[in-house]
C-alpha positions in Angstrom: 7.0 -26.2 -0.9 4.4 -29.1 -1.8 1.3 -27.4 0.1 0.0 -23.8 1.4 0.1 -23.8 5.3 0.5 -21.2 8.1 4.0 -21.9 10.2 2.5 -19.9 13.3 -0.6 -19.2 15.6 -2.6 -16.3 14.6 -2.0 -14.0 18.1 -4.0 -11.3 18.3 -4.8 -8.3 20.8 -8.3 -6.3 20.4 -7.6 -2.8 20.1 -11.8 -2.2 19.6 -14.8 -2.6 17.2 -13.4 -5.0 14.5 -9.5 -4.0 14.5 -6.5 -6.0 16.0 -3.1 -6.0 16.3 -0.5 -9.1 15.6 0.9 -9.7 19.2 3.5 -12.0 17.2 4.5 -12.7 13.5 2.5 -14.9 11.4 4.1 -16.8 8.3 2.4 -18.6 6.0 3.7 -20.8 3.0 1.7 -19.4 -0.2 2.6 -22.2 -3.2 0.3 -19.7 -5.6 3.2 -17.1 -4.7 5.8 -19.3 -4.4 6.6 -17.4 -1.3 6.5 -17.2 2.6 4.4 -14.2 3.5 5.6 -12.8 6.8 2.9 -10.4 8.4 4.6 -8.8 10.8 4.3 -8.1 14.7 2.5 -5.3 15.6 0.8 -5.1 12.1 -2.8 -3.8 12.6 -5.7 -5.7 10.7 -9.4 -6.2 11.2 -9.1 -10.0 10.0 -11.9 -11.2 8.2 -14.7 -8.6 8.0 -17.9 -9.3 6.9 -20.5 -7.0 6.8 -22.7 -7.4 9.6 -25.7 -6.0 6.8 -25.2 -9.3 5.6 -26.6 -11.7 8.4 -26.6 -14.8 6.9 -23.1 -14.5 5.2 -21.8 -12.8 8.6 -23.2 -15.9 10.5 -21.4 -18.2 8.2 -18.4 -16.8 8.0 -17.7 -14.2 10.5 -14.5 -15.5 12.7 -13.5 -18.6 10.1 -11.0 -17.6 8.4 -9.2 -14.8 10.8 -5.6 -15.7 9.9 -5.6 -15.9 6.4 -7.7 -12.4 6.6 -4.8 -11.1 8.1 -2.5 -12.3 5.6 -4.8 -11.1 2.9 -5.0 -7.1 4.8 -1.2 -7.5 4.8 -1.1 -8.1 1.1 -4.0 -5.5 0.5 -1.8 -2.7 2.1 1.8 -3.4 1.2 0.9 -4.8 -2.7 4.0 -6.6 -2.2 5.5 -9.9 -0.2 9.5 -10.2 0.3 10.5 -8.2 -2.5 7.7 -9.0 -5.1 5.0 -7.3 -6.3 1.8 -8.5 -6.0 -1.4 -8.1 -8.0 -4.5 -7.2 -6.4 -6.3 -10.8 -8.5 -2.9 -12.6 -6.5 -4.1 -11.2 -3.4 -7.6 -12.7 -3.7 -6.4 -16.2 -4.8 -4.3 -15.9 -1.8 -7.5 -15.5 0.5 -8.8 -18.2 -0.6 -5.6 -20.3 -0.8 -5.1 -19.6 3.0 -8.7 -19.8 3.9 -8.2 -23.3 2.6 -4.9 -24.0 4.7 -4.3 -25.1 7.8 -1.4 -24.2 10.9 -1.2 -24.3 14.6 -4.4 -23.5 16.1 -5.7 -22.9 12.3 -8.3 -24.8 10.3 -9.4 -24.8 7.0 -12.8 -23.7 5.6 -15.2 -25.5 3.5 -14.9 -25.2 -0.3 -18.1 -23.1 -0.2 -16.9 -20.6 2.7 -14.4 -19.9 1.0 -16.3 -19.4 -2.4 -18.9 -16.7 -0.4 -15.1 -15.2 1.2 -13.7 -14.6 -2.2 -16.9 -13.7 -4.1 -17.0 -10.8 -1.1 -13.8 -9.4 -1.5 -14.0 -9.5 -5.6 -17.0 -7.8 -5.0 -16.3 -5.0 -2.3 -12.6 -5.1 -2.2 -11.7 -2.5 -4.8 -11.7 0.9 -2.3 -9.5 -1.0 0.2 -6.8 -2.3 -2.6 -6.6 1.0 -3.8 -6.1 2.6 -0.4 -4.1 0.0 1.3 -0.5 1.6 0.7 -2.1 5.1 1.8 -3.6 3.3 5.2 -0.2 1.8 5.6 2.0 5.1 5.5 -0.6 6.4 8.0 -0.6 3.4 10.2 4.1 3.6 10.2 4.1 7.1 10.6 1.0 6.9 13.7 3.6 4.5 15.1 7.1 5.4 14.4 8.1 2.8 11.6 10.2 4.4 8.9 11.2 2.5 5.7 
C-alpha cells in the first residue's frame, strides 16, 4: 500500500436527522494502519457530525468529510480493524488520513479543514469512544446481528 485511498464510493440512505445507513460496503486502504478498513453495508453512522452550535465551523466542514466520518465512526464503535485493536489516537489519526484521501466520488479536504475536524474529535470525542462498543451492541441486537 503506497497511499491511502477509498476503494468504493460512499452510498447511504437517510434515516432521519443526522443518521444514515450504508447501502453498500465502504472500503478504505489505510497506510497508517497498514490495513483495509471494511465498513459493512447496514452500518449506521452520523457521517461527519459537526455541532450546529459552532456555526462558522459547521458551515466550513458540514458534508465535506462524510466517507472519512463513516470510517471514523466504525473505528469508534468497534475499536478494531480486521483482527487488530485500534486505539482512540489511531482512530482519530485515521480520520485525518481519510479526510486527505480520495476515491470514487470522494474528494479530499484542505489541510486547515482536516485540522479543524481532527481538533474537534480530539476535544469532544472521548464519550463517543467510550460508549462506541455499547452502541454497536445495541444496534446489532436491534438489527438481529450476532457475533
